[in-house]
DOTIVO-552069 format. One line per 4 residues: number of its first residue (from 0); for each residue x, y, z negated of N, C-alpha, C, CB. Coordinates in nm, 4 decimals, decimal comma, padded with zeros to 6 digits. Atoms other than C-alpha are relative to their C-alpha. Glycine has a CB too. Layout:
BEGIN
NUM = X:Y:Z:X:Y:Z:X:Y:Z:X:Y:Z; ...
END
This chain:
BEGIN
0 = -00,0323:-00,1073:-00,0820:02,0226:-02,2059:-03,4531:00,1559:00,0266:-00,0216:-00,0922:00,1250:-00,0341; -00,1473:-00,0309:00,0143:02,3912:-02,1130:-03,3955:00,0186:00,1233:-00,0824:00,0691:00,0200:00,1389; -00,0215:-00,1111:00,0774:02,5299:-01,8556:-03,6122:00,0403:00,1288:00,1104:00,1198:-00,0385:-00,1136; -00,0260:-00,1112:-00,0865:02,5268:-01,5111:-03,4270:-00,0798:00,0022:00,1326:00,1426:00,0017:00,0293
4 = 00,0877:00,0103:-00,1198:02,2888:-01,6232:-03,1558:-00,1396:00,0819:-00,0252:-00,0299:-00,1606:00,0314; 00,0990:-00,0798:00,0232:02,0146:-01,3718:-03,1225:-00,0795:00,0133:00,1442:00,0555:00,1321:-00,0619; 00,0862:00,0161:-00,1014:01,7202:-01,3959:-02,8901:-00,0331:00,1538:00,0414:-00,1258:-00,0912:-00,0452; -00,0202:-00,1356:-00,0422:01,7270:-01,0577:-02,6766:-00,1435:00,0244:00,0911:00,1551:00,0179:00,0910
8 = 00,1396:-00,0068:-00,0528:01,3910:-01,1269:-02,4821:00,0252:00,0376:00,1539:-00,0985:00,1165:-00,0849; -00,0307:-00,0358:-00,1695:01,3537:-01,0204:-02,1002:00,0446:00,1389:-00,0019:-00,1442:-00,0103:00,1129; -00,0704:-00,1297:-00,0272:01,5438:-00,7366:-01,9744:-00,1044:00,0929:00,0706:00,1351:-00,0220:00,0944; 00,0897:-00,0880:-00,0532:01,3174:-00,4252:-01,9121:00,0268:00,0371:00,1370:-00,0066:00,1100:-00,0770
12 = -00,0326:-00,0329:-00,1420:01,4940:-00,3422:-01,5840:-00,0566:-00,1048:00,0957:00,1542:00,0104:00,0199; 00,0592:00,1057:-00,0907:01,4074:-00,6850:-01,4371:-00,1637:00,0286:00,0170:00,0294:-00,1562:-00,0683; 00,1442:-00,0395:-00,0009:01,0304:-00,6062:-01,5288:-00,0337:00,1068:00,0809:-00,0456:00,0326:-00,1254; 00,0336:-00,1134:-00,0861:01,0364:-00,2783:-01,3611:00,0325:-00,0160:00,1332:00,0594:00,1156:-00,0414
16 = -00,0329:00,0288:-00,1393:01,2061:-00,4030:-01,0663:-00,1150:-00,0874:00,0778:00,1389:-00,0773:00,0010; 00,0983:00,0839:-00,0411:00,9459:-00,6798:-01,0345:-00,1299:00,0707:00,0252:-00,0149:-00,1026:-00,0941; 00,0964:-00,0902:-00,0137:00,6701:-00,4302:-01,0901:00,0031:00,0983:00,1261:00,0021:00,0692:-00,1173; -00,0139:-00,0749:-00,0984:00,7996:-00,1981:-00,8302:-00,0078:-00,0979:00,1332:00,1264:00,0804:-00,0206
20 = 00,0118:00,1104:-00,1116:00,8355:-00,4990:-00,5827:-00,1434:-00,0327:00,0310:00,0721:-00,1362:-00,0433; 00,1411:00,0357:-00,0469:00,4682:-00,5818:-00,6138:-00,0622:00,1051:00,0391:-00,0833:-00,0618:-00,0939; 00,0722:-00,1137:-00,0665:00,3556:-00,2397:-00,5701:00,0412:00,0312:00,1189:00,0036:00,1137:-00,0670; -00,0411:-00,0242:-00,1426:00,5554:-00,1958:-00,2599:-00,0564:-00,1144:00,0885:00,1614:00,0076:00,0137
24 = 00,0552:00,1226:-00,0818:00,4238:-00,5553:-00,1350:-00,1486:00,0395:00,0141:00,0200:-00,1574:-00,0802; 00,1500:-00,0239:-00,0140:00,0607:-00,4471:-00,2033:-00,0212:00,1128:00,0762:-00,0724:00,0174:-00,1290; 00,0202:-00,1208:-00,0980:00,1030:-00,1205:-00,0223:00,0303:-00,0347:00,1297:00,0833:00,1200:-00,0318; -00,0213:00,0358:-00,1245:00,2477:-00,2856:00,2776:-00,1029:-00,0769:00,0492:00,1132:-00,0596:00,0130
28 = 00,0895:00,0839:-00,0391:-00,0106:-00,5362:00,2950:-00,1406:00,0719:00,0266:-00,0041:-00,1048:-00,0983; 00,1421:-00,1043:-00,0161:-00,3032:-00,2585:00,2559:00,0357:00,0770:00,1199:-00,0344:00,1203:-00,1411; -00,0238:-00,1037:-00,1276:-00,1264:-00,0419:00,5308:-00,0190:-00,0884:00,1360:00,1719:00,0738:-00,0018; 00,0159:00,0757:-00,1060:-00,1073:-00,3421:00,7541:-00,1672:-00,0315:00,0247:00,0900:-00,1270:-00,0239
32 = 00,1205:00,0361:-00,0050:-00,4700:-00,4281:00,6863:-00,0808:00,1173:00,0586:-00,0405:-00,0452:-00,1283; 00,0791:-00,1287:-00,0736:-00,5943:-00,0648:00,7494:00,0344:00,0241:00,1384:00,0298:00,1386:-00,0699; -00,0469:-00,0442:-00,1610:-00,3806:-00,0338:01,0837:-00,1079:-00,1000:00,0838:00,2005:-00,0449:00,0467; 00,0905:00,1025:-00,1087:-00,5807:-00,3580:01,2260:-00,1455:00,0465:-00,0257:00,0132:-00,1892:-00,0358
36 = 00,1496:-00,0452:00,0343:-00,9131:-00,2258:01,0574:-00,0440:00,1126:00,0828:-00,0169:00,0457:-00,1510; 00,0288:-00,1272:-00,0661:-00,9008:00,1186:01,2120:00,0476:00,0020:00,1507:00,0689:00,1148:-00,0795; -00,0671:00,0146:-00,1355:-00,7248:00,0122:01,5371:-00,1148:00,0271:00,1027:00,0702:-00,1537:00,0223; 00,1138:-00,0304:-00,0847:-01,0778:00,0175:01,7048:-00,0451:00,1394:00,0228:-00,1050:-00,0652:-00,0485
40 = 00,0568:-00,1269:00,0022:-01,1183:00,3806:01,6229:00,1096:00,0904:00,0655:-00,0418:00,0434:-00,1477; -00,1100:-00,0717:-00,0789:-00,7761:00,5031:01,7834:-00,0434:00,0445:00,1153:00,1137:-00,0771:00,0292; 00,0176:-00,0567:-00,1421:-00,8201:00,7262:02,0749:00,1381:00,0778:00,0386:-00,1363:00,1085:00,0064; -00,1327:-00,0665:-00,0744:-00,5263:00,8203:02,3053:-00,0588:00,1120:00,0518:00,0785:-00,0884:00,1237
44 = 00,0326:-00,1316:-00,0891:-00,5465:01,1702:02,4193:00,1484:00,0605:00,0499:-00,0919:00,1285:-00,1015; -00,1285:-00,0665:-00,0475:-00,2833:01,3987:02,5904:00,0584:00,0841:-00,1187:-00,0279:00,0975:00,1315; -00,0722:-00,0597:00,1272:-00,2195:01,5656:02,2444:00,0695:-00,1115:-00,0847:-00,1086:00,0783:-00,0977; -00,0451:00,1053:00,0805:-00,1441:01,2238:02,0979:-00,1026:-00,0879:-00,0570:00,0748:00,0509:-00,1011
48 = 00,0856:00,0876:00,0519:-00,3101:00,9669:01,8812:-00,1059:00,0751:-00,1079:00,0865:-00,1122:-00,0628; 00,1067:-00,0470:00,1005:-00,6504:01,0495:01,6990:-00,0777:-00,1192:-00,0571:-00,1039:00,1012:00,0692; 00,0878:00,0915:00,0626:-00,8579:00,8457:01,4655:-00,1337:00,0636:-00,0168:00,0545:-00,0462:-00,1304; 00,1351:-00,0544:00,0027:-01,2263:00,8912:01,5197:-00,0735:-00,1030:-00,0524:-00,0553:00,0465:00,1313
52 = 00,0786:00,0865:00,0856:-01,4106:00,7077:01,2326:-00,1414:00,0584:00,0144:00,0538:-00,0038:-00,1544; 00,1463:-00,0582:-00,0318:-01,7960:00,7298:01,3003:-00,0532:00,0403:-00,1312:-00,1062:-00,1105:00,0728; 00,0653:-00,0191:00,1409:-01,8837:00,7363:00,9304:00,0607:00,0957:-00,0668:00,0010:-00,1162:-00,0871; -00,0768:-00,1134:00,0711:-01,6301:00,9994:00,8285:-00,0240:00,1331:00,0930:00,1731:-00,0393:-00,0151
56 = 00,0035:-00,1030:-00,0873:-01,7218:01,2399:01,1122:-00,1204:00,0855:-00,0582:-00,0154:-00,0503:00,1517; 00,1098:-00,0929:00,0521:-01,9233:01,5538:01,0251:-00,1117:00,0019:00,1015:00,0535:00,1507:-00,0251; 00,1346:-00,0123:-00,0888:-02,2903:01,5649:01,1491:-00,0273:00,1355:00,0418:-00,1290:-00,0477:-00,0764; 00,0510:-00,1317:-00,0335:-02,4327:01,8441:01,3386:-00,1332:00,0201:-00,0277:00,0179:00,0296:00,1303
60 = 00,1342:-00,0176:00,0282:-02,7395:01,9733:01,1923:-00,0454:00,1300:00,0505:-00,0251:-00,0133:-00,1403; 00,0528:-00,1241:-00,0397:-02,9707:02,2407:01,3374:-00,0939:00,0543:-00,0882:-00,0555:-00,0077:00,1214
END
């Protein structure tokens, strides 16, 4: 080994940037998946868009 050569390891900034990148990528993929999954439940009204999911709707009980 050369005199004065020191192994510094991985830079923590690079690790944090990679971690943030992966989190953003997963969030984008999840958002795209949710958009296409809930597309069938989107209802267009005069007031704008509404999402009516049958299994999240409140049930009427007498």
